[in-house]
N, C-alpha and C positions, 0 to 999 in steps of 0.2 A: 350180424358178425359171424364169420365161420365157427368160433370156438362154442359161441352161444347156441348155433344149430346142432353142433355135435352133442351139446348137454342135454338136448330135448330127448334124446335116447330113452325110451322107457324101460323102466326096471321094475322088478317085482317088489312088494311090500309097501307099507303106507310111509313110512319116514326111513329116509337113507340116511346111514351114518358112515363114518370110517372104519367102523367094526366089519361092515360089508366089504370084502375084497374088490368084487366088481364095482361098487360105489367110490370106494377109494381110488381105483385105478382111472375110473371117469374123471373123477375131481382132479386128481394129479394131471391127465390129459388136458382138462381144460385150462388149469392154471399154466401149463407150459406152452399152451398155444398163446396165452396173453404175454407171456415173457419173451416167447419167440417172435412175437409181432414186433415188439418194443426193440428187440435187437436187431430185426431187419430194417427198423426206421432208424436207429442209430446208425447203422452201417451205410445208409445212403445220405445221412446228413454231414454236413461239413464239419470237420473235426472241432472248429472253435464256436459253433452254434450251440447255444445253450437249450438243453431240451428239458421239459416240465414234466414230470411224471407225478401222477394221481393214484394215491393207494386208498381204496376204500374197503373198510372191512366190518361187516354186519354180523356180530358175533352170537346173537341170542334168538334161538329159532321160537320162542313164545311170543314173538311180535313182530310183524311184517314192517313196523315203523322203522326199525333201524336199516333195513335194506331200502325203505324209501329215502332215507336221510342220505345213505351214500350214492344213491342214484341222482338226488337233487343236488349234490355238491357236485357231483360229475356234469350235469347239465350245465351248472353256472360257471364252471371251469372253461367247457368247451365254448360257451358263449364268448367268453374273452378271447380264448385262443383255441381254435379248432385243432392245433397241432398238439394239445394236451395228450400225452400218452397214459392210458388207464389201466389199473389193474385192480379188479372187483372180486370180492371173496363175500360170501352170504349163507348163512344157515338157515334153512326153513323147516317147519315144524312137519307139516303133513304133504310131503312132497314126494311123489313117485318117479320123480325126474329131476337131474341137476341142471339147472341153467348158470350156476357159478360155481366156483370151487368151494370145498369148505372152508369157512373161516377159523383156522385152528392155530394154535401157536407154532406147530411144524410148517404149516402153510406160509405163515408170516416169515417164519425163519429163511425158507426157501427164497420168498421174494426179497427180502433184504439182504440176502447172500449175491442174489444177482445185481441189485442196485449197488451193493459194495463193489462188485465187479467192473460195473459200468462207470462207475464215479471215477474209477481209477485211470479210465481211458477218456471220458467225455465229461463236460462241464454239465451239471445238473442242477435243478431246482425241483424240491421234492414238497408234496402236499400230501398229508396223511389224514384220513379220518377214522377213528374207531367208535362205533355206535353200539351200545349195549347196556345191559344192567352192570351196576358195578357197585364196590364197596372200597374201602380204605385200601389202595395198593392193590386194586384188583378190577381188571375188565372181565367180565365173565365170558366164557365160551360154553353155550349150550347147543346141542344138536339131538333132535328128537328127544327132548324133555329128558335129556341126560347130560350132565356136566363132564366137561373135558378139561384139561389144564388151562388155568386161566392167564391172560396176559398181565405181568406185572412190570413194575418201574424198573426191575433188573433186567428183563428182557429188552425193553425199549432202548433201555441205555446202552445195551450192548450193540443193537443195531446202529444207533446214533453215533456212538464212539468209533464205529468201523467206518464213518463217513463224516469226519470233523469239518471237512472243507465244503460240506453241501449246506447251502442255504435251505431250511426246512421249516415246513409249517405243520404243527400237529395239533390236531382238533380232536377231543376225546369229549364225546358225548356220553355221559353216565354219571350216576349218583357217585359222590364223593370223589369226583375227577380231580380236583384240585389237589390232592394228596400226591398226584404226579408231578406238580410243578417243581419243587424244590430238588428232587432227584435228576430231573431232565433238563434242567435250566443250563443254557450254554449260550456262547456268543454268536452262533449261526442258527439259533432255534427260538422261533415265535411258537408259543405253547397257549393254547385256549381250550379252556375247560367248561363244561355245562353247569359246573356246582364247585363250591368250596370245599376244602378238604373233609368237612364235617356237615355236609348238607346233602340233601337228594335233589334230584332233578326231576322234571316231570314231562308228561306226555308220552309214555312209554306203552298206552293200552295198544291192544292188537289193531283196533279200528282207528286209532288216531293216524293223522295224514303223515305227520311229523313230529318228533319230539319237539317239546317248547323250544328247547335252544336252537335246534338246526332250523326250524320253520321259521323262527323270528329272525335269525341270521341271515337266511338266504331268501326270505321271503320279501313282502312289501316291504322297501326302504332299503334293501341291498345295494350298495352303491360302491362299484368297484373302482371308481375313480377318487374314492377316499381312501384313507389307510385301514389296515387291518382293526387299529385301535378305535378309530372312529365308529366303524361298523360294529365292534364289539360293544361298545358303550352305548350306541343307540339301540342294539338288540337287548341289552341288559336291563335298559329303563324300560322296553316293552314287556320283557319276561316280568318284571317287578310288579308292573301293573297288572298283568295277567294273573300272576300268585295272589295277589291281594284281594283282586275281584272274586278268586276262588276259594279265599281263606286259607291259602297255602303258605308255610314256612318259606320265606325267600332261599332260592338255591344260590345266590350270588356267584354268578359266573367269574370266571377268573381269565385274566390274560398276562402272559410274562413276554414282554418283547424288548430284544437288545436296542440300544440307542439307534444304532446303526439303521434299523429297519421302521423307526418310528414315524418317519416322513415319507415313506414309500407306499405309493398308492398299490392296492391289490392288483390292479390291472398290470402293473409294471412287473409285480413279482411274477405273476401268472403268465406274463409274455417271456419270462426268462430274463429281464434286464437286471443287472448286476449291480449291487451298491459295493464300492470297494471300502 
């Protein structure tokens, strides 16, 4: 893709961060190209045709597992609907080049401001995954071993409240991510989290292929012809068995799903089919 090729431009230094004006400029350019690609797609799409947008944000540079999570979900969504429009952000630790825009609070603000604008003109379905380390009401942002302003429920609520009519799936793969469920709950929002409000999630080591949560949700047994709830329940059972085998306290993944979406198959949501 064009924006990825541009991002391979070599820059000096071991770890690029937004403190470097050249790196920040490149990151902003990569993000702008992704957003402009979607804008062009929307402009040539019939006005009543529903567009599905995927936002994947891998926010912690100390493990590539978070980037693998957002890429795996992109793959699964495109297998269902090749027209899904994707926005990918990722922080990497030891990178002298940028392949993706920085996953920061300010970058996400830019993304959701554009989504708000699009939603006022076009019908949209939204799927968002944030994969990172976390704490209560905190989704960590780490770039080059330095911490940046975290994503909190007040930030996500602001983004969601600006697009109240958009059916949205929010997947939060982080420790204590269940703490986000009560403040984000809404009639158009499916919320899925890797852990309860007071529990850790697992599989975040640098060499892990995926987090326990996303690997088991999207791996063997992933069935888009079933509902989000069925897939989540199946994943939670597999994770519980894995945690028990490894002597870990169960993470207790959470799902909050409005009644209107409980019978809808994943394939239908990702294909942009609307439930009235």
